N, C-alpha and C positions, 0 to 999 in steps of 0.2 A: 386600449389595453389591460389585458389583463396583466396582475402582476404573477410574476415567475414564481414557480414550487423554487423550494430552499434546501438543497442538498450539503450534506458534509462530508469531506473524506480527509484522509491525509497519511502522513507517513510519522515513520519513529527518525529522527539523523542520529544513525549509528553507522553513516559511512556512502559508499557511493551507490547509485542505485543503478539495478542491471536486467536485464532482458526480460526475466519473471516477472517484474515490476511494471511494466513496459507493457506484457502480454497482458498480463495478470489485470491492471487498473490503470495505468495510466494514458494507455491507448481510448480507454474508454471514456477517460476523462475527458480529453481534446473535444471529443464529440459535445458530451453533458455540458461543456461551460459557455455551449453557444445557447441551450436550451433553458437553464435553468440559474438560480441565482446562487454561484457554487462559493463554498467557504472549505479553500484546502490549509487541512491542521497542520505545522508543523510540532509536534507530538515530543518536544523535550522532556516532559515530566514522566511520557512514557517511558522512555529512555533511561531514566533512572531505575526506575522497577527492575531490571534485567541488568545493566548498565552503572551503578551509580559511582563504582571507583574511576570511570572514563571522563567525567567532569571535565577536563582539561582537554579535551577532544572537539567538546560540545559546540564552540561555536564555527569553528572550522566545518565541522559536521553540517551544521546549519546552513554554512555558504555553500557546501557541496549539494546538498537536497536542492536548494534555491537554483543556484546554476541547471541541477537535471531536470528538473521543474521547466524553467525557462528553456531550456536547450531542446527539447522536445515539443515546445510550444503552447504549452499553459501560459495565461496570458494575465497579471496583475489588472491589468485595465478590464477585464472582463469579469475576472473572478474576487475572493479578498484570500490573499496569502498574509497568513497571521501565526505568533506564538504561544502555545498553548499558556506558558508561565506570563506571559503577557495580557492574562485575560483572567484574573483570579477569581470572577465570577463565578466559571467550570468548577474551579477547587471547591467554591460555598453551595453548590449545588450538587459536588459529589456527595459530599457531607449529611445532606437532607437526603438523598437518595440509597442512603448508606443506614438511613433508620427505620426506610421501610423496607432491605432487601434482605433475604437471611442469609446466612454465612452458607447453609447446605446448596443451593440455588447458586452461588457464585462458584460453589465448589464443581457446579457438574459442566460447567462451562470445556468443552473439548479442550482448546487453546490455554487453558490455565492447568489443566491435569498434565498437559504436553511440556511447559514450560518449567513446573515442580518437578516431573520427572525427570528432566536433562540435569536439573539440579543435584543431583545424587541422592540427596536428604529429606525428603517430601518435608521436613518439618523444617527443615534449616532454608524457608524463604522468609521474605519481609510482610510485615502487614498489607504496605504499600502493592506489594505483586499481587498478595491475595485479591484486595481489593480494585486491582487496576480495570474489571470488566465495569465495576460502579464508573469509573471515573469517563471511560469507554463511554456512555451511557451519556455521562451529563457532557460530555463532548455534543455529542448529537442532538440533546433535548436543550439544550441551552440556548438553540439558535432554532428552537422549535424546527425543526430539519423536516420534510417531508420525505426526501427521499435518502437513502446512502448505500451508493456503489459498493460490493465486496462480492468478494469469491468464496464459493460454497463452504470453504471452512473457517470461515468469519462471520456464517449465517445467525450461530447461535448470539454472537452478540446484539446483533439487532434484535434478534428477541426477546432477549433482555433489556433492552431498552424498551422494545415496545411493552413488557409485562409492566413496566415499572412506573409508563408512562400511563396506563391505563388504572394501575395500585393508586398512584398519585390524585388521578382523577374521581377517582371510588371515594377517597377520603377527603379530599380537599374544592372537588367541585373542576369542571373543565376547562385547565388551566395549560398543560402539554399538549401539543400534537404528537400523534401516534406517529411513528415513521415507518416507510417502509423500505426493503432493501431491493436493488437492482442488482441482479444477480449477474456478473462478468461470464462472459463465455466459456475464458480460459480464466480460471482461478488458480491454477500450478501450473507451472511449465519445469518439465527434470531438469535437472542440473548436467553439465556436462559428464559426470561420472556414469550418470545412467541409474544413480540410486536411490535418490531421494529427488525432493525439489529443489531449484535453483536456491541457495541458501546464501550470505556471507559467512558464516558460522561454519560452511562446510567447504568453503571456501571452493566450489563448484560453479562459479558464475563467469557468464561475460556480460563485461558492465555495458554501461551507454558510454563512458569514460575511456574504454580500451581502443587503443590504436591501432591502427591496419597490422600488426604482426603480431599484435596479441591477439589478436581474434584468429588467425590464421593458426597461431601457435596451440591456440584452447580447440578447437573444431577439429586439427588433424589429433589431436588425442582423446576425441571424444568417443565415452562408451558405443558399441554397436551391437549389430547379433553377436552375443558371446560364442555360438555354436556354430559361428561361419570361420574357417581355419583357413581357406585361403579363397583367391576370386571365383574357382569356377565351384564353389559350394553354393549353392541356391541357398539366400537367405532371408531373413524374415522380417518385413515391415512395421507390420502391426508391433507397436510398445517400441520398437526400435528409437532412440533420443535424435540419431541425425535425421530420417525421416519425417518425427516428429516438427523439428527445426524448419527443416524443408517445406512443411506444410504453411508454415508459418510465412517464412520469407522469401520464399522461391516465386514470383511471381511468374515464372513460365511454364505454362499449365505442360505444354507441349513435352519441355524437358524434363521435368518430374516426370509423368506418367511414364518417359521411356527410363527413366533412372529406374524406377518401379518394378518395372515388368523385365529388364535387365537383371535386376537385383533379385527378383524372387528364382530366375532361371539359372542363377549361376555363370552370369557373362558380364558381370561388370565388377570392378574394385573396389572399395572402401573408400582408397586415396582419391580416387575420379569425384564419387559423392560428394566427400567432403573439401573437396577443392571449390566444389562449385557450391556448395554451402557456404565457406567459409567468404566468397566471390558476393553472395549476395548480401549476407548479414551484414559486411563491409559498405557493401551499396545503402541498404538500409540506415547506417549509421553514419555515412558521410554527411549529408545534411545536419545532423544533431550535432556532429564534429567543427563544422563552418560556424552551426549557432555559438555553440561554448568558444572560439576562438573569439568572436565580435563581445561576448556576454563578461570575459575575463579581461578586455579592454574599460569595462565599466565596473570592475569589480567593489568599489566603491559604494556604488551605488543601492548594491544588494539588500543592505540593513535598512536600507531608508524606503523598499519595499516593504519590508516585514514591518517597520515602525507604523508605518502610514497604515497598512491592514491590518493591525492588530488594535490599533485604537478605533477603525470603523466596525471591528469585531467587538469591541469591549463595549461599544457605545449599545448596541443591538444587546448585549448580553445582561449589559447593567439597565434597562428596561426590562427582560424579560426575569429577570433573579427577581425584581421589585413584584413584578406579578407575582409570581411565585409565592413569596414573602406571605405575602397581601392573605393569598388564600387560604395558608396556612396560617393566617393571624399572630403573624409572627414579625409585623414590622411594627417600630413604635417610632414614628416618626417625631411624637410630640416630647419625646426625650431629650 
């Protein structure tokens, strides 16, 4: 039996995961964990690049993240759940890669530009934030990952990792695997405000942990067609957040086609369409809620899963960093 390709991906522990995370990456991971040797990263060091004042929340956020993973069906018996800060070889590789990566190259990363712009003063950010794309490359390359699942907005990070692996191999010999991206079908899900992607910081999310009432309230407040002032006015389907969500979560094709037809003709109100959407989202979330309830009964085991996964991840990372340092001629075992 051939050895499975290695896949690396993960999340920052900055709070509960939402439907945007599920559509953009988690659903894909469920399929991938059966076909790849998966390493799922709890990126606590990445969290510090923008939330270093929130360290008191870190342990709770780590637990919340793992609960979300388990509740949607990610399986630590199939994949490796590990904490970034418990694998120090990642930091060591970050330093080594920073020696072969220019500052202008990092500054061309679109998401870095976004993060620094959001801070209001483009010069008032840490070296840690500036170098986080290199840290992300190290996350990937330390395990010699073959595949990295990403949305289109994250492709630039995988391309940097590919460039650094090629540059390293050119300088020091073929040592590091050049990873390939696996692009998600849906990289972004618009938030309930209809203005930008679903984001915790924008408070426009439906969370995987939301109860039935919360979902109903959020859906009923959702942005629709701004030019539609009453149910008898023909409405626009394309780009309408309510119908974007219906396309994903409503499995009743006949009902959905009927809604779209009547909406375009001005023969159905937003309330009827939204009530159906809320019902469908709650149907999707119900088994996740049931799984969460079971996980909470064994909450004390969560960190056992993380510790065991981190031990496994570190064993592999230690082997690979030694090979990398050997290639660079900076291993002095005789000292």
